[in-house]
Backbone as CSV, one residue per row, in Angstrom:
resi,resn,N_x,N_y,N_z,CA_x,CA_y,CA_z,C_x,C_y,C_z
1,MET,8.710,8.536,-10.045,7.526,7.888,-9.524,6.399,8.015,-10.541
2,PRO,5.655,6.931,-10.836,4.569,7.016,-11.797,3.450,7.903,-11.271
3,SER,2.721,8.489,-12.189,1.602,9.348,-11.808,0.485,8.513,-11.202
4,ILE,-0.118,9.029,-10.172,-1.213,8.347,-9.496,-2.392,9.296,-9.503
5,ASP,-3.539,8.829,-9.935,-4.737,9.652,-9.850,-5.618,9.005,-8.795
6,SER,-5.424,9.393,-7.566,-6.087,8.722,-6.459,-7.375,9.432,-6.072
7,THR,-8.444,8.667,-5.999,-9.701,9.222,-5.508,-9.919,8.850,-4.048
8,ARG,-9.094,7.955,-3.527,-9.230,7.576,-2.115,-8.037,8.132,-1.350
9,TRP,-8.237,9.288,-0.755,-7.141,9.889,-0.010,-7.678,10.579,1.233
10,MET,-6.796,10.712,2.205,-7.120,11.370,3.465,-6.014,12.348,3.813
11,ALA,-6.378,13.375,4.569,-5.407,14.376,5.002,-5.314,14.356,6.525
12,PHE,-4.089,14.516,7.011,-3.809,14.504,8.445,-2.936,15.719,8.750
13,VAL,-3.482,16.685,9.482,-2.779,17.947,9.734,-2.378,18.046,11.202
14,ASP,-1.068,18.118,11.444,-0.584,18.427,12.796,-0.724,19.934,12.949
15,GLY,-1.928,20.366,13.283,-2.250,21.786,13.320,-1.527,22.556,14.402
16,GLU,-1.235,21.885,15.492,-0.503,22.536,16.573,0.880,22.966,16.080
17,ASN,1.581,22.040,15.449,2.912,22.326,14.924,2.852,23.322,13.768
18,LEU,1.881,23.142,12.882,1.710,24.033,11.738,1.501,25.477,12.197
19,THR,0.661,25.656,13.203,0.344,27.000,13.687,1.560,27.672,14.310
20,ILE,2.266,26.946,15.140,3.450,27.510,15.799,4.493,27.920,14.763
21,ARG,4.715,27.076,13.767,5.701,27.396,12.727,5.227,28.535,11.835
22,ALA,3.938,28.579,11.515,3.403,29.661,10.684,3.554,31.014,11.370
23,GLN,3.375,31.035,12.677,3.508,32.281,13.431,4.930,32.839,13.382
24,ASN,5.891,31.958,13.101,7.295,32.377,13.001,7.747,32.596,11.563
25,HIS,6.838,32.396,10.617,7.165,32.541,9.203,7.227,34.030,8.860
26,PRO,8.370,34.520,8.357,8.494,35.958,8.067,7.410,36.492,7.125
27,GLY,7.051,35.710,6.127,6.039,36.158,5.180,4.646,36.242,5.761
28,LEU,4.382,35.466,6.819,3.057,35.474,7.439,2.976,36.453,8.598
29,GLN,4.112,36.773,9.205,4.108,37.725,10.314,3.660,39.111,9.854
30,ALA,3.863,39.387,8.578,3.560,40.722,8.055,2.117,40.887,7.585
31,VAL,1.327,39.815,7.559,-0.005,39.921,6.954,-1.141,40.150,7.941
32,GLY,-0.873,40.140,9.232,-1.937,40.368,10.198,-2.872,39.178,10.322
33,LEU,-2.354,38.067,10.798,-3.146,36.846,10.925,-4.402,37.053,11.771
34,GLU,-4.297,37.885,12.805,-5.418,38.103,13.719,-6.625,38.733,13.039
35,THR,-6.426,39.300,11.859,-7.542,39.949,11.167,-8.514,38.936,10.565
36,ARG,-8.157,37.662,10.566,-9.047,36.645,10.000,-9.240,35.518,11.026
37,PRO,-10.069,35.768,12.057,-10.250,34.770,13.121,-10.920,33.483,12.642
38,THR,-11.531,33.503,11.469,-12.115,32.271,10.939,-11.038,31.277,10.508
39,HIS,-9.821,31.783,10.245,-8.746,30.929,9.749,-7.529,30.878,10.679
40,TYR,-7.609,31.584,11.802,-6.438,31.625,12.686,-6.841,31.915,14.124
41,LEU,-6.272,31.147,15.039,-6.341,31.415,16.469,-4.956,31.146,17.034
42,ARG,-4.373,32.161,17.622,-2.983,32.088,18.077,-2.691,30.807,18.854
43,ASP,-1.625,30.125,18.446,-1.112,28.902,19.070,-2.050,27.698,18.961
44,VAL,-3.187,27.846,18.262,-4.171,26.757,18.221,-4.401,26.247,16.795
45,PHE,-4.806,27.129,15.866,-5.014,26.656,14.503,-4.761,27.767,13.492
46,ILE,-4.411,27.337,12.289,-4.272,28.227,11.137,-4.576,27.413,9.884
47,TRP,-5.201,28.056,8.912,-5.361,27.449,7.604,-5.408,28.556,6.564
48,MET,-5.278,28.172,5.310,-5.246,29.146,4.227,-6.648,29.659,3.911
49,PRO,-6.812,30.966,3.794,-8.086,31.493,3.300,-8.334,30.984,1.884
50,HIS,-9.601,30.833,1.547,-9.923,30.342,0.214,-11.082,31.144,-0.373
51,ALA,-11.157,31.124,-1.686,-12.194,31.867,-2.391,-13.569,31.235,-2.133
52,PRO,-14.649,32.021,-2.252,-15.983,31.509,-1.942,-16.382,30.261,-2.740
53,HIS,-15.930,30.148,-3.981,-16.317,29.015,-4.824,-15.469,27.771,-4.572
54,GLU,-14.481,27.893,-3.726,-13.450,26.865,-3.581,-13.632,26.119,-2.259
55,SER,-13.469,24.827,-2.311,-13.497,24.041,-1.082,-12.163,24.163,-0.358
56,ALA,-12.225,24.315,0.952,-10.979,24.371,1.731,-10.165,23.097,1.524
57,ALA,-10.859,21.964,1.424,-10.172,20.685,1.254,-9.444,20.604,-0.083
58,SER,-9.931,21.337,-1.087,-9.293,21.273,-2.407,-7.893,21.882,-2.390
59,LEU,-7.591,22.693,-1.377,-6.266,23.314,-1.308,-5.167,22.273,-1.098
60,PHE,-5.525,21.115,-0.590,-4.533,20.067,-0.384,-3.944,19.571,-1.690
61,LYS,-4.701,19.664,-2.766,-4.320,18.979,-4.002,-3.203,19.669,-4.760
62,THR,-2.795,20.847,-4.332,-1.730,21.569,-5.012,-0.455,20.729,-5.060
63,GLY,-0.042,20.389,-6.259,1.210,19.655,-6.419,1.108,18.149,-6.293
64,PHE,-0.106,17.635,-6.100,-0.263,16.194,-5.932,-1.233,15.621,-6.951
65,PRO,-1.017,14.368,-7.367,-1.896,13.731,-8.357,-3.147,13.166,-7.705
66,LEU,-4.020,14.033,-7.238,-5.213,13.609,-6.518,-6.449,14.181,-7.183
67,SER,-7.534,13.433,-7.122,-8.790,13.936,-7.666,-9.849,13.914,-6.570
68,GLY,-10.940,14.614,-6.804,-12.018,14.628,-5.824,-11.614,15.292,-4.527
69,TYR,-12.324,14.942,-3.486,-12.083,15.492,-2.159,-11.645,14.379,-1.220
70,PRO,-10.961,14.738,-0.136,-10.529,13.679,0.783,-11.714,12.996,1.444
71,THR,-11.562,11.693,1.672,-12.567,10.959,2.429,-12.692,11.567,3.822
72,ARG,-11.573,11.939,4.392,-11.506,12.639,5.668,-10.345,13.622,5.604
73,ALA,-10.518,14.746,6.291,-9.432,15.716,6.458,-9.386,16.049,7.944
74,TYR,-8.471,15.428,8.643,-8.370,15.585,10.098,-7.441,16.757,10.439
75,TYR,-7.824,17.507,11.467,-6.982,18.596,11.972,-6.810,18.357,13.467
76,TYR,-5.546,18.213,13.890,-5.217,17.880,15.281,-4.579,19.080,15.956
77,THR,-5.131,19.474,17.095,-4.544,20.584,17.835,-4.956,20.506,19.299
78,SER,-4.445,21.419,20.086,-4.812,21.480,21.507,-4.993,22.931,21.913
79,VAL,-5.717,23.124,23.010,-6.037,24.472,23.452,-6.132,24.509,24.970
80,VAL,-5.720,25.621,25.542,-5.890,25.858,26.971,-7.280,26.450,27.172
81,GLY,-8.064,25.863,28.062,-9.391,26.412,28.321,-10.376,25.347,28.760
82,ASP,-11.618,25.793,28.957,-12.672,24.893,29.419,-13.348,24.215,28.226
83,GLU,-14.407,23.455,28.519,-15.102,22.715,27.470,-15.714,23.634,26.418
84,LEU,-16.161,24.821,26.836,-16.723,25.765,25.867,-15.667,26.242,24.880
85,LYS,-14.441,26.439,25.372,-13.342,26.847,24.499,-13.016,25.737,23.498
86,LEU,-12.957,24.503,23.979,-12.692,23.367,23.095,-13.782,23.242,22.033
87,LEU,-15.039,23.426,22.455,-16.151,23.350,21.513,-16.054,24.449,20.459
88,SER,-15.665,25.644,20.873,-15.520,26.760,19.945,-14.456,26.465,18.883
89,VAL,-13.335,25.887,19.305,-12.271,25.539,18.361,-12.741,24.439,17.416
90,ARG,-13.451,23.451,17.952,-13.989,22.387,17.090,-14.926,22.958,16.031
91,GLU,-15.770,23.886,16.434,-16.707,24.501,15.492,-15.970,25.298,14.412
92,SER,-14.916,25.997,14.804,-14.126,26.762,13.828,-13.473,25.838,12.808
93,LEU,-12.923,24.726,13.273,-12.274,23.777,12.374,-13.288,23.058,11.492
94,ARG,-14.453,22.772,12.034,-15.507,22.151,11.228,-15.943,23.109,10.114
95,ALA,-16.016,24.391,10.420,-16.380,25.388,9.403,-15.342,25.446,8.284
96,LEU,-14.104,25.060,8.590,-13.044,24.996,7.578,-13.006,23.624,6.883
97,GLU,-14.029,22.815,7.123,-14.204,21.511,6.475,-13.240,20.447,6.971
98,PHE,-12.782,20.599,8.217,-11.938,19.585,8.836,-12.738,18.754,9.816
99,ASP,-12.266,17.538,10.047,-12.755,16.707,11.141,-11.883,17.084,12.334
100,PRO,-12.419,17.865,13.286,-11.564,18.425,14.342,-11.230,17.425,15.444
101,GLN,-9.956,17.340,15.764,-9.460,16.526,16.872,-8.758,17.489,17.833
102,VAL,-9.495,17.960,18.826,-9.012,19.033,19.699,-8.828,18.492,21.110
103,PHE,-7.640,18.730,21.649,-7.286,18.213,22.961,-7.098,19.357,23.947
104,LYS,-7.428,19.086,25.195,-7.252,20.082,26.253,-5.791,20.064,26.692
105,LYS,-5.228,21.262,26.836,-3.825,21.406,27.222,-3.761,22.276,28.468
106,ASP,-2.880,21.919,29.413,-2.760,22.783,30.584,-1.819,23.947,30.285
107,GLN,-1.921,24.957,31.077,-1.200,26.215,30.857,0.315,26.021,30.753
108,ALA,0.854,25.053,31.503,2.307,24.881,31.571,2.882,24.146,30.364
109,SER,2.055,23.454,29.586,2.550,22.646,28.473,2.715,23.483,27.219
110,SER,3.788,23.220,26.505,3.967,23.905,25.223,3.254,23.145,24.107
111,ARG,3.179,21.807,24.249,2.494,20.983,23.250,1.765,19.851,23.945
112,SER,0.777,19.306,23.257,0.012,18.178,23.783,0.450,16.903,23.085
113,LYS,0.781,15.877,23.861,1.156,14.591,23.260,-0.030,13.939,22.568
114,GLY,-1.251,14.333,22.959,-2.442,13.764,22.335,-2.482,14.006,20.846
115,VAL,-1.943,15.137,20.402,-1.941,15.466,18.978,-1.124,14.444,18.203
116,ASP,0.139,14.268,18.563,1.034,13.354,17.846,0.533,11.916,17.895
117,ILE,0.110,11.496,19.089,-0.300,10.103,19.276,-1.568,9.804,18.483
118,THR,-2.540,10.696,18.543,-3.807,10.445,17.852,-3.638,10.517,16.340
119,LEU,-2.854,11.474,15.855,-2.594,11.544,14.416,-1.939,10.244,13.938
120,THR,-0.941,9.788,14.669,-0.242,8.553,14.304,-1.199,7.367,14.301
121,LYS,-2.000,7.255,15.342,-2.965,6.152,15.444,-3.944,6.169,14.272
122,ASP,-4.498,7.341,13.982,-5.503,7.446,12.917,-4.926,7.139,11.542
123,MET,-3.776,7.718,11.250,-3.179,7.519,9.924,-2.804,6.060,9.713
124,LEU,-2.277,5.436,10.748,-1.882,4.032,10.645,-3.103,3.113,10.575
125,ALA,-4.107,3.368,11.400,-5.307,2.522,11.406,-6.036,2.598,10.074
126,HIS,-6.188,3.802,9.528,-6.863,3.935,8.239,-6.076,3.236,7.122
127,ALA,-4.757,3.270,7.203,-3.942,2.555,6.217,-4.132,1.049,6.367
128,PHE,-4.110,0.579,7.600,-4.263,-0.862,7.868,-5.607,-1.377,7.369
129,PHE,-6.661,-0.578,7.563,-7.996,-0.994,7.124,-8.273,-0.635,5.657
130,ASN,-7.230,-0.180,4.949,-7.311,0.110,3.520,-8.383,1.158,3.201
131,ASN,-8.451,2.198,4.032,-9.439,3.253,3.831,-8.956,4.351,2.899
132,TYR,-7.693,4.315,2.503,-7.178,5.294,1.549,-6.033,4.683,0.752
133,ASP,-5.765,5.308,-0.408,-4.612,4.926,-1.227,-3.439,5.877,-0.998
134,ALA,-3.771,7.128,-0.644,-2.741,8.142,-0.398,-3.088,8.934,0.848
135,ALA,-2.065,9.238,1.624,-2.227,10.082,2.804,-1.453,11.368,2.589
136,LEU,-2.078,12.498,2.911,-1.388,13.781,2.909,-1.118,14.145,4.359
137,LEU,0.136,14.271,4.688,0.550,14.603,6.037,1.075,16.036,6.056
138,VAL,0.412,16.890,6.818,0.880,18.269,6.977,1.603,18.321,8.311
139,ALA,2.913,18.193,8.256,3.735,18.127,9.460,5.192,18.277,9.065
140,GLY,6.020,18.658,10.036,7.438,18.793,9.762,8.312,18.039,10.734
141,ASP,7.712,17.451,11.747,8.427,16.818,12.839,9.029,15.482,12.419
142,GLY,10.297,15.290,12.705,10.981,14.044,12.388,10.431,12.839,13.120
143,ASP,9.662,13.058,14.193,9.055,11.935,14.914,8.063,11.169,14.048
144,TYR,7.607,11.789,12.949,6.664,11.115,12.064,7.333,10.198,11.043
145,VAL,8.644,10.172,10.995,9.349,9.339,10.011,8.976,7.860,10.146
146,PRO,8.988,7.263,11.354,8.591,5.850,11.460,7.154,5.605,11.010
147,LEU,6.257,6.562,11.266,4.876,6.435,10.806,4.822,6.368,9.286
148,VAL,5.522,7.282,8.622,5.519,7.310,7.163,6.100,6.002,6.611
149,GLN,7.169,5.516,7.218,7.768,4.255,6.782,6.758,3.112,6.863
150,GLU,6.024,3.053,7.971,5.072,1.960,8.166,3.892,2.053,7.211
151,VAL,3.383,3.266,6.981,2.266,3.452,6.058,2.693,3.089,4.633
152,LYS,3.895,3.463,4.257,4.405,3.082,2.936,4.574,1.558,2.835
153,ARG,4.977,0.939,3.931,5.129,-0.525,3.945,3.791,-1.224,3.710
154,LEU,2.707,-0.553,4.084,1.363,-1.088,3.848,0.876,-0.815,2.419
155,GLY,1.756,-0.251,1.596,1.435,-0.060,0.190,0.772,1.258,-0.151
156,LYS,0.800,2.200,0.774,0.161,3.495,0.538,1.196,4.539,0.123
157,ASN,0.722,5.574,-0.579,1.562,6.722,-0.889,1.406,7.752,0.219
158,VAL,2.510,8.377,0.589,2.461,9.421,1.613,3.070,10.685,1.040
159,PHE,2.266,11.729,0.973,2.689,13.036,0.497,2.794,13.962,1.706
160,VAL,3.864,14.704,1.789,4.103,15.590,2.928,4.086,17.038,2.470
161,LEU,3.432,17.883,3.237,3.392,19.319,2.999,3.866,20.019,4.269
162,PHE,4.750,20.994,4.112,5.164,21.801,5.262,6.005,22.962,4.761
163,PHE,6.361,23.844,5.682,7.237,24.963,5.362,8.672,24.450,5.271
164,GLN,9.334,24.733,4.153,10.706,24.268,3.968,11.727,25.330,4.365
165,ASP,11.274,26.522,4.668,12.168,27.620,4.995,13.047,27.281,6.204
166,THR,14.241,27.801,6.217,15.184,27.570,7.304,14.594,28.019,8.638
167,GLY,14.754,27.170,9.644,14.322,27.516,10.994,12.851,27.300,11.279
168,LEU,12.109,26.692,10.343,10.682,26.485,10.571,10.325,25.030,10.863
169,GLY,11.333,24.233,11.227,11.067,22.937,11.835,10.882,21.746,10.927
170,LEU,11.177,21.847,9.633,11.037,20.684,8.773,12.241,19.763,8.947
171,ALA,11.974,18.523,9.339,13.041,17.525,9.456,13.405,17.020,8.060
172,LYS,14.670,17.066,7.741,15.135,16.635,6.423,14.730,15.193,6.138
173,GLU,14.767,14.345,7.177,14.433,12.938,7.008,12.979,12.765,6.573
174,LEU,12.081,13.600,7.100,10.671,13.504,6.740,10.458,13.912,5.285
175,ARG,11.135,14.964,4.876,11.026,15.416,3.481,11.531,14.336,2.521
176,LEU,12.636,13.693,2.883,13.241,12.700,1.995,12.464,11.396,1.917
177,ILE,11.768,11.033,2.990,11.058,9.750,2.985,9.691,9.841,2.319
178,ALA,9.163,11.059,2.158,7.854,11.227,1.523,7.910,10.805,0.063
179,ASP,6.798,10.263,-0.446,6.720,9.959,-1.870,6.801,11.246,-2.678
180,ARG,6.199,12.305,-2.161,6.336,13.634,-2.733,6.269,14.641,-1.596
181,PHE,6.976,15.744,-1.782,6.967,16.821,-0.794,6.610,18.125,-1.496
182,VAL,5.771,18.937,-0.845,5.458,20.267,-1.361,5.687,21.284,-0.245
183,ASN,6.424,22.332,-0.592,6.676,23.430,0.330,5.414,24.304,0.405
184,LEU,4.850,24.421,1.583,3.612,25.179,1.773,3.805,26.691,1.746
185,SER,5.017,27.160,1.870,5.258,28.589,2.099,4.627,29.490,1.051
186,ASP,4.907,29.240,-0.219,4.424,30.145,-1.261,2.906,30.224,-1.282
187,GLU,2.243,29.064,-1.220,0.782,29.035,-1.275,0.168,29.700,-0.041
188,PHE,0.711,29.412,1.114,0.205,29.992,2.358,0.315,31.515,2.327
189,VAL,1.500,32.011,2.033,1.727,33.462,2.034,0.878,34.131,0.963
190,HIS,0.829,33.550,-0.233,0.046,34.121,-1.324,-1.429,34.263,-0.929
191,ARG,-1.993,33.224,-0.368,-3.416,33.271,-0.034,-3.699,34.241,1.117
192,TRP,-2.821,34.311,2.067,-3.035,35.251,3.175,-2.907,36.687,2.700
193,LYS,-2.067,36.918,1.691,-1.843,38.285,1.220,-2.902,38.758,0.221
194,THR,-3.458,37.841,-0.568,-4.262,38.294,-1.715,-5.750,38.011,-1.652
195,LEU,-6.180,37.002,-0.905,-7.608,36.669,-0.973,-8.433,37.615,-0.100
196,PRO,-9.634,37.944,-0.566,-10.492,38.854,0.205,-10.993,38.206,1.478
197,ALA,-11.376,39.039,2.436,-11.883,38.528,3.719,-13.235,37.872,3.513
C-alpha cells in the first residue's frame, strides 16, 4: 500500500469493548488499573496514560501514516447509573481529549447496542460527507466488517487498532479487511507500566 500522509482523519473507539478486553489482558491485570482513575473506570472506559507534553490524541498515530491531530476522536461507551454518573464519565473522557458518546445501560445488560449503532452511524456519515480521508477504528468485533467495507468503498482508508492476543476478541476478518492493523498490546502495557501518574 502506498504511503499516505493524511491530515484529515478521525478516530472511533468502541470503548466498551476495549475496556472489557483490556481488563482480561494478562499484561494489564498486573499493573493496577484502579490506581489511575483518570484513565480507567471498570467496565466503562480505559485509555493509555500519556506524558504531560503529549496529546492523548497523538497516541493514535503509532504505526500509521498520519500527521496532525484528528478532526474528531470519538469514544463510545455505556454506564449503569443516573444522569450525574453519565455526566461524570463524559467529563472524564473529555479530559482525555475525546468527544464522549456515553449511553445509559441497565443493570441486566452486558453491553449497550447504542455503542455499536452510533459508532457505525458516525463513521459512515462522516465518510459519506467526506469529512475525513482516513478513519482509525479501535475495535475488535467482527460486526464492524461490513462498516469497514462500506467506508473503504467510499474511497477512505480504514486503520484498525486492537489487542491481537489470543482470547481478547479480535475477529480475524476485521484485521484482514483493514488497510493497516496495529496490535495495541505492547503500547498499552508499556504505557501503563512505565509512565508516571
